[in-house]
C-alpha distance (Angstrom), angle and dihedral (degrees) to the residues before:
residue distance angle dihedral
M1 . . .
K2 3.80 . .
L3 3.80 119.0 .
T4 3.79 92.0 -148.3
P5 3.82 132.4 92.7
F6 3.79 113.1 -78.6
W7 3.80 94.8 -144.3
T8 3.79 97.2 61.8
D9 3.80 91.0 43.6
D10 3.79 87.8 53.8
F11 3.81 93.6 43.1
P12 3.82 113.4 17.3
R13 3.77 121.0 -162.6
P14 3.82 107.4 -75.1
S15 3.79 111.5 -101.1
N16 3.79 90.6 -134.6
L17 3.81 95.6 53.9
P18 3.82 102.2 133.7
V19 3.81 104.8 -119.4
A20 3.82 119.0 168.5
A21 3.79 117.7 -123.4
E22 3.81 93.0 -154.4
L23 3.78 136.9 32.9
P24 3.79 120.8 -114.5
S25 3.79 116.4 -124.4
E26 3.81 95.0 -115.0
T27 3.79 144.9 1.5
D28 3.79 141.1 177.8
V29 3.81 96.2 -116.3
A30 3.81 129.8 16.3
V31 3.80 114.1 -159.1
I32 3.81 115.6 -159.0
G33 3.80 108.6 -154.6
S34 3.80 129.4 38.0
G35 3.80 101.6 -144.3
Y36 3.78 127.4 105.1
T37 3.82 93.6 -64.9
G38 3.78 96.9 49.9
L39 3.78 96.5 40.5
S40 3.80 92.7 46.1
A41 3.80 89.2 52.1
A42 3.81 90.5 46.7
R43 3.79 92.2 49.8
T44 3.80 91.8 51.3
L45 3.80 94.1 45.4
A46 3.80 96.7 44.7
K47 3.80 92.7 44.9
G48 3.81 87.9 57.6
G49 3.80 93.3 50.2
T50 3.81 100.2 -98.7
N51 3.80 117.5 140.5
V52 3.80 107.2 -121.1
V53 3.80 135.4 176.5
V54 3.82 121.3 -162.8
L55 3.81 114.8 -151.3
D56 3.79 127.5 -167.5
R57 3.78 130.5 174.7
E58 3.82 88.9 -146.5
T59 3.80 127.5 31.7
I60 3.80 124.1 -58.2
G61 3.81 110.9 -72.3
W62 3.82 92.8 2.5
G63 3.82 98.3 138.4
A64 3.78 134.6 63.1
S65 3.82 92.3 -43.8
S66 3.81 88.8 76.3
R67 3.82 95.5 31.7
N68 3.81 104.8 53.2
A69 3.80 124.7 103.1
G70 3.79 95.0 -103.6
I71 3.83 90.6 -119.9
T72 3.78 121.9 135.8
G73 3.79 140.8 160.0
S74 3.78 143.7 142.4
G75 3.78 127.5 -40.6
I76 3.79 133.3 31.0
K77 3.78 133.5 -100.4
A78 3.82 100.3 -84.9
G79 3.81 91.7 58.2
M80 3.78 125.5 -119.5
Q81 3.81 96.0 -102.7
T82 3.80 90.7 54.8
I83 3.81 91.5 44.3
F84 3.82 92.7 52.5
K85 3.80 91.2 48.4
R86 3.79 94.4 46.0
Y87 3.81 102.0 40.6
G88 3.82 104.0 21.0
E89 3.78 133.0 -113.1
E90 3.81 97.3 -69.3
Y91 3.78 93.7 57.0
G92 3.78 91.0 36.2
H93 3.78 90.7 61.0
K94 3.81 90.8 45.1
F95 3.79 91.6 55.1
W96 3.79 92.4 44.2
Q97 3.81 91.3 51.6
A98 3.79 90.0 47.1
S99 3.81 90.2 54.5
L100 3.80 90.6 54.5
E101 3.80 90.6 47.7
M102 3.80 87.5 53.1
L103 3.80 89.4 62.6
D104 3.80 90.5 46.4
L105 3.80 88.8 54.7
I106 3.80 91.4 55.3
K107 3.79 89.7 51.5
E108 3.81 89.7 47.7
L109 3.79 90.0 57.8
A110 3.79 88.5 57.5
T111 3.80 99.7 40.9
E112 3.82 101.9 35.5
E113 3.80 102.1 28.3
G114 3.80 97.9 33.5
I115 3.81 96.4 -129.1
E116 3.81 111.9 162.3
F117 3.81 110.2 -147.8
D118 3.82 106.0 148.2
W119 3.81 94.5 -101.2
H120 3.79 115.0 -172.5
Q121 3.79 122.7 167.2
K122 3.79 105.9 -168.2
G123 3.80 95.6 139.4
E124 3.80 137.5 -101.1
L125 3.78 131.5 -95.2
G126 3.79 116.9 -149.9
L127 3.80 107.9 -158.7
A128 3.80 131.2 -146.7
Y129 3.80 105.2 -125.4
K130 3.82 91.5 -168.7
A131 3.78 132.9 27.6
S132 3.81 87.8 -120.1
H133 3.82 89.9 63.4
V134 3.81 94.1 62.2
E135 3.80 98.0 82.9
G136 3.78 91.3 51.3
M137 3.79 89.9 52.8
K138 3.79 91.6 50.5
A139 3.80 90.1 50.6
R140 3.81 90.1 50.0
V141 3.80 91.3 52.8
K142 3.80 91.4 50.5
W143 3.81 92.0 48.1
Y144 3.82 93.1 50.0
Q145 3.77 91.7 49.3
E146 3.82 93.7 48.7
K147 3.81 100.2 39.5
L148 3.79 103.0 30.9
G149 3.78 104.0 21.1
D150 3.77 86.1 -130.5
N151 3.76 117.7 158.3
I152 3.80 101.7 -130.4
A153 3.77 118.4 143.7
F154 3.79 138.4 -154.9
V155 3.81 113.8 -123.5
P156 3.83 113.9 -155.3
A157 3.79 121.5 -138.2
L158 3.81 92.6 -105.5
E159 3.81 90.0 60.7
I160 3.79 100.2 36.9
N161 3.80 93.0 95.6
K162 3.80 89.6 69.3
G163 3.80 87.8 72.9
I164 3.81 105.0 26.8
G165 3.78 135.9 29.3
S166 3.79 96.6 -133.5
V167 3.80 137.0 98.1
A168 3.81 93.7 -162.4
F169 3.81 97.0 95.0
Y170 3.80 135.1 72.2
G171 3.78 101.6 -145.5
G172 3.76 136.5 -50.8
V173 3.78 151.4 -147.1
F174 3.78 120.3 -105.1
D175 3.82 117.2 -149.6
K176 3.80 118.8 -175.7
H177 3.82 92.2 -152.7
G178 3.81 94.7 70.6
A179 3.80 116.1 112.9
G180 3.76 144.1 168.3
L181 3.80 132.8 -143.4
H182 3.81 143.4 160.8
P183 3.82 105.7 -91.8
A184 3.82 97.2 -162.1
K185 3.79 92.0 51.5
L186 3.80 88.9 49.9
V187 3.80 97.3 49.3
F188 3.80 95.0 44.3
G189 3.79 91.4 43.8
L190 3.80 89.8 50.6
A191 3.82 90.0 50.1
E192 3.80 90.1 52.9
V193 3.81 91.0 49.8
A194 3.82 93.0 49.0
A195 3.80 90.1 49.7
R196 3.80 91.2 47.7
Y197 3.79 89.4 57.8
G198 3.80 90.4 50.5
A199 3.81 107.1 -90.2
L200 3.80 113.3 144.9
L201 3.82 113.0 -132.4
C202 3.81 116.8 -152.2
D203 3.78 118.3 178.7
E204 3.80 128.8 -175.7
A205 3.80 85.0 32.5
G206 3.78 102.9 121.3
V207 3.80 116.1 -174.9
Y208 3.79 112.5 -131.9
K209 3.82 102.1 169.5
I210 3.81 138.1 24.3
E211 3.80 123.1 -163.1
K212 3.80 122.3 -165.4
E213 3.79 117.5 -133.5
P214 3.83 130.8 -177.7
N215 3.80 91.7 -102.0
G216 3.76 101.7 30.7
F217 3.78 140.6 -52.4
I218 3.78 142.9 -52.8
L219 3.81 113.6 -138.6
H220 3.79 117.2 -158.7
T221 3.81 110.3 -153.6
V222 3.78 135.0 171.7
K223 3.81 86.8 -105.8
G224 3.79 96.1 50.5
V225 3.78 142.0 -81.5
L226 3.80 125.7 -40.7
K227 3.80 128.4 -170.8
S228 3.79 115.8 -149.9
K229 3.78 135.7 174.7
E230 3.81 92.3 -147.0
I231 3.81 137.0 18.9
I232 3.80 130.5 -154.1
V233 3.81 117.9 -164.7
A234 3.81 107.1 -153.6
T235 3.79 103.0 164.8
N236 3.85 102.3 117.9
G237 3.83 109.0 174.8
Y238 3.81 91.5 10.0
T239 3.81 95.2 56.8
D240 3.81 110.2 138.7
L241 3.81 136.6 -178.0
L242 3.80 95.1 -72.7
V243 3.82 89.7 108.8
P244 3.84 105.4 21.6
K245 3.81 95.1 -163.3
L246 3.79 89.5 59.0
T247 3.79 93.9 48.1
R248 3.82 89.1 63.8
K249 3.80 91.2 58.4
V250 3.82 101.0 57.1
I251 3.80 133.9 46.4
P252 3.83 120.2 -155.1
V253 3.81 112.3 -129.6
G254 3.79 128.5 -179.0
S255 3.79 123.4 -123.3
Y256 3.80 119.8 -170.3
S257 3.80 134.5 -155.8
I258 3.78 143.2 -180.0
V259 3.79 132.9 -169.6
T260 3.76 130.2 -159.1
E261 3.76 129.3 -138.1
P262 3.85 112.8 -85.1
L263 3.80 111.9 -67.9
S264 3.77 125.6 -135.1
Q265 3.78 115.0 -96.5
E266 3.79 89.0 -113.7
L267 3.81 91.4 55.5
Q268 3.80 92.1 45.8
N269 3.80 90.4 53.2
E270 3.79 90.9 48.5
I271 3.81 95.9 49.0
S272 3.79 99.5 40.1
P273 3.81 109.7 13.2
K274 3.82 93.5 170.3
D275 3.81 98.5 35.2
Y276 3.80 94.5 -117.9
V277 3.78 125.4 162.7
F278 3.81 114.3 -123.3
W279 3.78 144.4 -151.6
D280 3.79 132.4 170.3
S281 3.79 131.7 -133.3
K282 3.82 101.0 -112.8
W283 3.80 119.5 118.3
F284 3.80 85.1 -125.8
L285 3.76 89.4 46.4
N286 3.77 131.3 -168.7
Y287 3.80 122.7 -139.9
F288 3.78 124.3 -165.2
R289 3.78 145.5 166.4
L290 3.77 144.3 156.6
T291 3.79 113.3 -89.2
P292 3.82 119.8 -129.4
D293 3.81 89.8 -96.7
G294 3.81 93.8 50.2
R295 3.81 105.1 -97.3
M296 3.78 125.0 136.2
L297 3.81 110.7 -115.2
W298 3.80 113.3 -162.8
G299 3.79 122.8 -178.1
G300 3.76 142.4 165.8
R301 3.78 150.2 149.7
N302 3.79 103.9 -117.1
N303 3.76 88.8 152.0
L304 3.81 124.3 25.5
S305 3.81 93.9 -142.2
T306 3.81 119.2 117.4
T307 3.82 92.8 -149.2
L308 3.81 107.8 58.4
D309 3.79 117.3 144.1
L310 3.80 105.3 -99.0
T311 3.81 94.8 -143.1
Q312 3.81 92.0 52.7
S313 3.79 89.7 43.6
A314 3.80 89.7 54.3
E315 3.80 90.9 52.5
K316 3.82 92.0 52.9
L317 3.79 93.8 45.1
R318 3.81 91.7 47.3
S319 3.81 91.9 53.2
Q320 3.82 89.4 51.5
M321 3.79 90.6 48.6
L322 3.80 92.2 50.7
R323 3.80 91.3 51.7
A324 3.80 87.4 61.6
F325 3.80 97.4 33.1
P326 3.82 112.9 25.4
Q327 3.80 87.3 168.2
L328 3.84 87.2 76.2
E329 3.82 93.1 63.9
S330 3.82 94.6 112.7
V331 3.82 95.5 40.2
Q332 3.80 116.6 108.3
I333 3.81 125.0 -125.2
T334 3.81 109.3 -129.8
H335 3.83 103.5 179.9
S336 3.80 138.5 26.3
W337 3.80 120.6 -178.0
T338 3.77 146.7 147.1
G339 3.79 140.4 -141.2
Q340 3.79 132.9 -172.0
L341 3.77 122.5 -115.8
G342 3.78 125.3 -167.8
L343 3.81 118.0 -119.2
T344 3.81 125.4 -167.2
F345 3.80 126.7 -158.3
D346 3.81 92.7 -114.4
L347 3.84 93.6 38.8
M348 3.81 89.7 -122.2
P349 3.80 125.9 123.7
N350 3.79 113.0 -104.6
I351 3.78 123.0 -136.7
G352 3.79 124.7 166.2
C353 3.79 147.9 90.7
E354 3.82 129.5 -77.4
E355 3.80 120.9 -175.4
G356 3.80 88.5 -14.8
I357 3.82 92.8 -53.1
H358 3.80 116.9 120.1
Y359 3.79 120.4 -141.7
A360 3.80 142.0 -179.0
F361 3.81 122.7 -177.0
G362 3.81 145.5 108.1
Y363 3.80 104.3 96.4
G364 3.80 97.7 156.5
G365 3.80 96.5 -142.7
H366 3.82 94.0 -43.5
G367 3.77 93.2 90.4
L368 3.76 101.7 119.8
H369 3.79 95.1 80.1
T370 3.82 98.5 15.9
A371 3.81 95.6 54.6
L372 3.79 94.1 51.1
Y373 3.79 90.9 50.8
L374 3.80 97.7 45.2
G375 3.80 91.0 46.7
R376 3.79 87.4 57.5
E377 3.83 91.5 44.3
I378 3.80 94.2 54.1
A379 3.82 90.9 47.1
R380 3.81 91.6 51.4
I381 3.79 90.6 49.7
I382 3.82 91.4 52.5
T383 3.81 92.3 50.0
G384 3.81 92.6 44.7
E385 3.80 93.9 -117.8
I386 3.81 87.9 127.3
K387 3.79 128.4 21.3
N388 3.78 99.7 -146.9
S389 3.77 146.2 -13.7
P390 3.82 129.1 -131.7
F391 3.80 86.2 -125.1
M392 3.83 87.6 63.9
E393 3.79 95.4 45.1
I394 3.80 96.6 63.6
P395 3.82 121.3 76.1
H396 3.79 116.1 -98.1
R397 3.77 107.0 -136.0
T398 3.79 121.1 -133.0
Y399 3.81 131.9 166.2
F400 3.79 131.0 -142.9
F401 3.81 92.7 -127.0
Y402 3.82 95.1 63.1
R403 3.78 122.6 71.7
N404 3.79 106.5 141.9
K405 3.81 108.7 -41.9
P406 3.83 115.1 75.4
W407 3.81 95.1 -150.6
F408 3.81 89.9 159.7
L409 3.83 97.2 63.9
P410 3.84 95.8 94.1
Y411 3.82 88.3 57.3
V412 3.79 90.5 48.7
V413 3.81 89.4 50.9
S414 3.82 91.3 52.4
Y415 3.81 91.2 47.8
Y416 3.81 93.9 52.9
R417 3.79 92.8 43.3
I418 3.79 87.9 57.1
K419 3.80 91.0 47.4
D420 3.81 89.8 52.3
W421 3.80 90.2 49.1
V422 3.81 97.0 49.1
S423 3.81 99.2 35.6
């Protein structure tokens, strides 16, 4: 079993990806972070004629953008019912529409930019982990239909086997928006597109100091000094102390995954007859799907730590997988890995400007579509194409007790474990 991400083993970074050996002396916009957020911003900026340099302390696309499950769909982390209650119907509809535009943006990258990333939108099936979760799912379906006019449907337990080869669940919710893709192909393809439009990609160029000047900033990196008129911080779950005010806004959380060896076609058809993507209804949820080459990918956040032992993590995830799919008992696990997501206190993405530095992060595990969209939003704000974003207009919650060390996460873990037990 390899303790490295499956996706980049399956599709390594292209050898011809144009990465600059040296930094230029200056640029219009410096983007810190080369995941979906940063590269989407760079694509938008460079396409419009803005000089942009993308900086990463690791290699291009190294973080969660090449480590996630490749599962996406509608909505954002906080949940639409919570969003409507918290911000009102007007903003609720704005955020819902934005989530649909996020999916359109992914499709645009395939149709207009020609990126091949194994996109398939067959729908998602959210699964009731306990019988007591069924009524809540039915209420959610009714709310979506009444408030959003969205055609999601409750699937009773007697019909669940039409979409999944498991008897471990008590019903589910089908959502046509759910989709799967190959995250490494997407992030490397997006890097190639940004470079094609003129963005300069600089990896292994970690920024360790930023100085404010009257007309911009000086960025001190391990590859030299760069002057820039504007800065975008796009580091999400890997945000460090470079800009202390931003560190307070986002909490790094670990998410863990395994994949099996390729399954027989017969087993694939049994497990996922309609090629859905899946998630279950626990607070510490599991998400899973078949990969494009027919493996079972199983992931989850059973502990919020970013430093779990990957062998022990694989054992826990495998036992969860076998509860749902005992027919995989003899199938080998080939990879176990982790990536860091960024969590905010209000579970909403954050986009804004602090001390003249623009930022977009805090996707809470929904970053595949959200990050691409907010990267584009922040770029459009910088160029003046749009004046504002609803994600900027809401307050971004912080608390006095968090600066950069999330000492409270073990208590949060215990709280949600109890909620899973009593729900």
